[in-house]
C-alpha positions in Angstrom: -139.8 -78.2 58.6 -139.8 -78.3 62.4 -138.6 -81.5 64.1 -141.0 -83.3 66.4 -139.7 -85.0 69.5 -140.6 -88.7 70.1 -142.7 -89.3 73.1 -140.1 -91.3 74.8 -137.5 -88.6 74.9 -136.5 -87.5 78.3 -138.0 -84.1 79.3 -141.4 -84.6 77.8 -144.3 -83.7 80.0 -145.5 -87.3 80.3 -142.1 -88.5 81.5 -141.6 -85.5 83.8 -145.0 -86.3 85.4 -144.1 -90.0 85.8 -140.8 -89.0 87.6 -142.8 -87.0 90.2 -145.4 -89.7 91.2 -144.6 -90.5 94.8 -144.0 -94.2 95.6 -145.0 -96.1 98.7 -143.8 -99.3 100.4 -146.3 -102.0 101.1 -145.1 -103.7 104.2 -146.2 -107.0 105.8 -145.9 -107.3 109.6 -145.4 -110.5 111.5 -148.1 -111.7 113.9 -148.1 -114.8 116.2 -151.5 -116.1 115.0 -151.4 -116.5 111.2 -149.8 -119.7 109.7 -146.9 -119.4 107.3 -149.0 -121.2 104.7 -151.8 -118.7 105.0 -149.3 -115.8 104.6 -147.8 -117.4 101.5 -151.2 -118.1 99.9 -152.3 -114.5 100.6 -149.1 -113.0 99.1 -149.5 -115.2 96.0 -153.2 -114.2 95.7 -152.6 -110.5 96.1 -149.4 -109.9 94.3 -149.2 -112.9 91.9 -145.6 -113.4 93.0 -143.9 -116.7 92.5 -143.9 -119.2 95.4 -140.2 -118.6 96.2 -140.7 -114.8 96.4 -143.7 -115.2 98.8 -141.8 -117.6 101.0 -138.9 -115.1 101.2 -141.2 -112.3 102.1 -143.0 -114.4 104.7 -139.7 -115.5 106.3 -138.4 -111.9 106.4 -141.5 -110.8 108.2 -141.3 -113.8 110.5 -137.7 -113.2 111.4 -137.4 -109.4 111.3 -141.0 -108.4 112.3 -141.7 -106.6 109.0 -141.0 -107.3 105.3 -141.1 -105.1 102.2 -143.6 -106.6 99.6 -143.4 -104.0 96.9 -143.0 -100.3 96.1 -145.7 -98.6 93.9 -147.9 -95.6 93.5 -150.2 -94.7 96.4 -153.5 -95.9 95.1 -152.1 -99.3 94.1 -150.3 -99.6 97.5 -153.5 -98.8 99.4 -155.3 -101.4 97.4 -152.7 -104.1 98.0 -152.5 -103.2 101.7 -156.3 -103.5 101.9 -156.2 -106.9 100.2 -153.6 -108.2 102.7 -155.7 -106.9 105.6 -158.8 -108.8 104.0 -156.7 -112.0 104.5 -156.4 -111.1 108.2 -152.8 -110.0 107.8 -151.2 -106.9 109.3 -150.0 -104.6 106.5 -149.1 -100.9 106.3 -147.8 -98.5 103.7 -145.3 -95.7 104.0 -143.6 -93.3 101.7 -140.4 -94.6 99.9 
């Protein structure tokens, strides 16, 4: 009787496909107009991150000019970037 491979075994077509999905960075850029509180609320609303994570991202953008929010597939990254922009924030995506 032939052995069947479990779906989770490395080398299956589903796993090979998942390994080839390109990932994108969602970046938050600093600006001189938006309050820190607004940025934190936006990050919490878009990503559902904990307060401490949102504060860290906001401070990184404030101090360095840009901060990494997350890394994810293109469609999700575009959606999150657009959500941040809808909060009047400057956000871009770029390949990982």
